[in-house]
N, C-alpha and C positions, 0 to 999 in steps of 0.2 A: 153121851156123847150123844151129839147129831148122828155120827158115823161109828157103822159098828164094827167096831174095829175086827171083831173074828173076820167079814168079809173083807175087810181090807187088807189086812195078812192074807188070805189065798189071793186075790188076785196082787198084791204084791209079791208073792211068793212065784206067782207066774212071771213077771214081769221082768226078776231079777234075773232066772234062769236064761229068759230069751237074752238078755244083756249080756251075759256070761258066754252064751253058744256062740257071739260075731268071733269071727277071727280077728284077732289084736293087732296084728302085725303084718297086715293088707293095706298098701297101699293107693289101690284100685277104688278109681271111684265107682261109689257103691250107693248113692244116696243124696239126698236134696234137704239141704238147709233153706227156709224160709226165713227172713226177719221182717218183722211188721211191727206196726200200731194197731191199734185196735177201736179208735171211736175218737169222738172230740170231746169227752171232759179229762179233765186231768189224768184219773185214773187211766183212762185208757190210750193216753198221748205215753206212753212206755213201750219201749223195744221189750219186744216175745218172739221167743222161737218156737218155729214148726219141723218136723223131720218127715221125710216121708222116703219111702222107697221107689215108687213110679214116676215121682215129679209129677202126679195130677191128685195124690190122696195125700192130706200131711195131718199130722195128731201133735197138738200142742206139746212142747217140753215146760217141765216147772209147773205142773199145772196149771198150766195158763197164765203165772203168775209175771211181772217181767223179769227177764235177765240180767236188764242195766235198769236201775231206778234213774227218773229222769231228776229227780232233786238232788244228785248228786253228783251230775254231769252238766246239767243245762242251765244258766243264767233264769229263764222262764219256769223252771221245774217242769218240762214237757219237753217230750220230742216227737216228730213225726216225721213220714217220709225214709227213714232208714235203705241207706244204699251202703251193700256188703260187696268187697271187691278180693279175690285171693292176689295177692302181688306177687310180683315175679323173684324178691328177698327173704321169703320165709314169713310176712308177716300177711294176717289179714288186715284190711282196712274197711274202717265203716265212716259214713257221714250220714247225717241230719239235719232236720229241719229245726233250729231251736225256738218254738213257735207254741204259745199254748190259746187254742184258737177260740177260747172262751174269752179275750181279752180283743178279740175281732182278728179281720183277717189282713190289717196290718198293720199288724202289731208285733211282726217279727224283726230281729235288728243282725241276727247272726245265724251261725251253724255250729254244731258240736263236729270236731274230728277225733278218729279214736282210731287207736292198731292194736294187734294183738297179737300172739303166737301163737292159742289155742283156742281162741271163739268164746273164750270164757271170763279172762281177767284181761280189762282193757284200759292203756294206757289213754286219755283223755284229755283235749284241749277245749276251748270256746272261743270262737275268734268271734267278738262285737264288733261289727263293722264300724258303730261310730266311733269306736274309743282305735281299732286299728287302723282307720283311713279317717282320721281328725283333718279339716281342713281340705278334703275333696268331695266330689258329688258323692263319692258313694257313704258319705258319713251321715248321709239324709234316707238314707234307704229304710223303708216300710213294709218291705219284704226281701227275702233272701232264701226260696222257696227251693226245695228238692234237689241239694247238693248231691252229686254224683262224682266218682272218681274212676279215672282210666290211666291206665300207664301211654303217655307218648310215646312210639318207636324213635320217634324222630331227633325228640330231645334229651331219651331217656329219663324223663322224669313223670310224676305223676302229677296229673291235671285233673282239678278240683272244679267241676262247672254245676251253674246255679242259674236261676231266671233272679233278675233285681226289677224293683220300680223304686222311685224315688219320690221323696213329697212335694221338690223342688223344682218338677218339668223337667230336669234334665235327663232324666228315664221316664218319660210317660206313660210308656207300657211295658208289662212284664218282658222284658228282653234277657237272651240267654249268653251271659258272661262266663270267663274263665278267668282263674288262678293256676297257677303251680305253687304243689304244697313246698315244703320246705324240708332239709332232709330228711328230720324226724316226724313229720309229721303233726308237727305242734301249729303251723301256721302256715298261711299264706304268703306268698313272696309277690312283691310288686303290687301294682292296683291292677282292677278287673280290666281283661281285654274282652269286647264282643267276639261271642263264637259263632253267631249269625243273626240276623235280624233279616225279620221277615215284614216288617213296616207292621206288625201290629204282633197283641198278647202271645206270647208262646210260654206254654211251661212243660216241666216234667221231662224232661230231655232222660234219653237215654242210650247209648254208644256202644254197638259190639263189632266187632272185626270178623271179616269171615274169612275162611281158609285160602281164598285169592288176595287177600288184605286192603279188600273194599269195607271201609266203615262204614254201617246203618247206623244214621242217625235218626232215631225215632224222639217223637215230642207232640204235643197236644197244640192244636191251633186254638188257643183261648179266646183269641180276640176276631176269628171270625165268623160269617155268621154262619156257615155249617163246623161244630167243634168235632174233633176227634182224633185220630192219631196218625199222623204224615211220619215220612221218612224224608231222610235226603241221603243220599252214595255219593263215597267222595272217598278218592284214593289217599288223601292226607286231612288230617285235622285244620290246616292251616288254609286261607285263603278261601274262604267260606263262597265267594264269587263262582268257582270252579266245581264248587258241588253240583249233583243233577237233584231236582226235587222233583219226586215220582207225584204223580197224578193221584193214583190211588188212596184211599184211607185205609189204612191197616185192620182195623176190626172188623169181627165177622158180627156185628148186632147193629141192632137200632138204639140201643139202650145210651144213655150217657157216658161218657166212661174219663178215665186219668187213672193217672199215676203207670203207666205203661212201664213193662221191664222184660228184658229177653235174657234167656238164658240157654244152654246147650243142654241135652240130655246124654245120657250112657253111647247113645245108638247113633251119633251124629246128627240129630235132627236139631230143630230149634222149636222152642216154647217163648210163644208173645202171650206175657198175661196183663189184665189190667183191671183196674177195680171200677165196676158197675156201681157206682158209691150215690144213683140216687136207689138204688133196690138193694144194697144191703149185701152184694156178692162179689167174687172176686170171678173173672172169667179167663180160661185158658184158650190157648190157641196153636195147634197144630201149623210148622213149618220146612219143607227141605231146604227152600231157596233164599230164606228171608224176604221172601218178595208178595206171596200169598200167605195166607193164613185159614188155617179151616178150624172152628169151634168145637172142642173137644169137651168141655163140660165146665160147669160152675161149682163151686165152692156151697155146699147146703147151707143156708141161712138159720135151718135148726141145729147146727152143730156147734161145738164149744169153737171151733176155729173160724172166725171172723176176720179175715186180718183186712186193714187197709192199706195205702200207697206200701208197698216193701219190694227187698227184691228176692231172688234166689238164686243159690251157689251151690256145684256138685261137691259131695264132699266123699273122703275116703272112708271104708269100712273103722278104719283107724278112728277118725277124728268123731266117726258117729257113735262109736261103743263112748268115745271120750263122754260128750254131749248125754247122751243116755244114763251112763253112769252118773254124772253130774247130778241130772234132773233126778232119778230114782232117789239121790241121799237128800236133795232138797228135799223130793217129796215126803222124804223119814222125819227129815227135820222138823217140817211143817205138821207131820201129823204128832211128832213126839211133844211140840209145843203146844199144841193143841188139847193133849192129855193131862201136862204139868197146867194149865190155868184151869183143870175143873177138878181136879188132885188135890187132895188132903195131903199135909208134911208126913209120909207114910217112908218107910224102906223101899218101896216100890220107886214112891216119886223122887227117892234119893237118886236111885239109880238112873231113872229117866233125866235128871238132869245132869248125873254125869255123863251119858249118853250125847245130851246136846251141846254138852262143853266140847265132849270129841269131834262129834259130828263139824261142829262150827269149827273149830281149832282146823280140821280136814279140808273145810273150803273156802278157808283163810289162805292155808298152803296154796303151794305149788299143786296146778292142775295136775294130776295123773290119775290114767285109770287105772294102776295098782292101786293106790292109796284109797281111790273111791269104792274099790271092788272089795278092799281090806275091814273101809267101815260098812260096808253094805252086807256085807258077812255079820259082823257082830250086829246089826242091826236086824236082820232075819231072826239071829238066835234071840234078842232080846222078847221081839214080838211072837216068837213062839213060847215062851218064859210067861208072857202075860196071856197067854189061853191054857 
């Protein structure tokens, strides 16, 4: 085997006990989850997770492999620009661009809508605009880019917003629209409405609400001579004529940027992050007021963590432990499968096959820290016997 099994087990043991040491019942926010894709090939246009304790430095989960396989949820068998929201009803909501860039930048026709109770098991639905909006100009879309979700306090509904472009001239440049999600987050209600119109192409919109109730609406000025991240300030998500457009660009860099997203750290400060897509890294900036942003650090291009347009949310100790345990169990399954492929039919091989079946059954069942840990203990003993 290419992997030295003895060294692998030693590393695994350290990771295993680190996972067990976390307080399982704490609901205090203690970590950060980054959901992203990693590049422009079909293999990279998959949703992946990374975890952080400080909001700046991230480690890939599941060995860097996808956590949601695009070919199981997307028409194009590729996903980009995932956005993750913690709902007010106990669900997590995730939306993504249903697009394979290898088919061209005007090739996507819809989005994928997902919801989950545990960040692992996802209900999913594809919204194909030519079918959903048949007979309207929205059936002629060539781009439905970077969808995101926010809870609209005025309507009590989840608003899904995205930029649209059509091939019939009715939407001649990327313009940000919105719809409301239906009750089970399986489809969009009504026809798309314009969220705002800068009279030139705008993409990658991201909306957060501060403690004073003001919405900060970030977006990329794709159609202006100076491209970058700007923001509106608004008391309401409706009637954009009353919004205030700030003059300043938000990014703290001269690099080309896109895919901005804002999240809050446990200390109350804010982080603006964006994809420096021409240079292959992400950049993180800090702010205390959501108006001025100071660069903190870039992701390292040499690291395994190479995110493209994604989002970060704060998660609890319990949620972090569930994800770590699930990730470790998947890593173990992958290691066992690699051994089986290179092993003859022996008693040990049969034991590995049995362990693989047990782990797959556990992973296919209800997401549970208790069941994941039980399998991890069995797996640790199995690896110990192997040495």
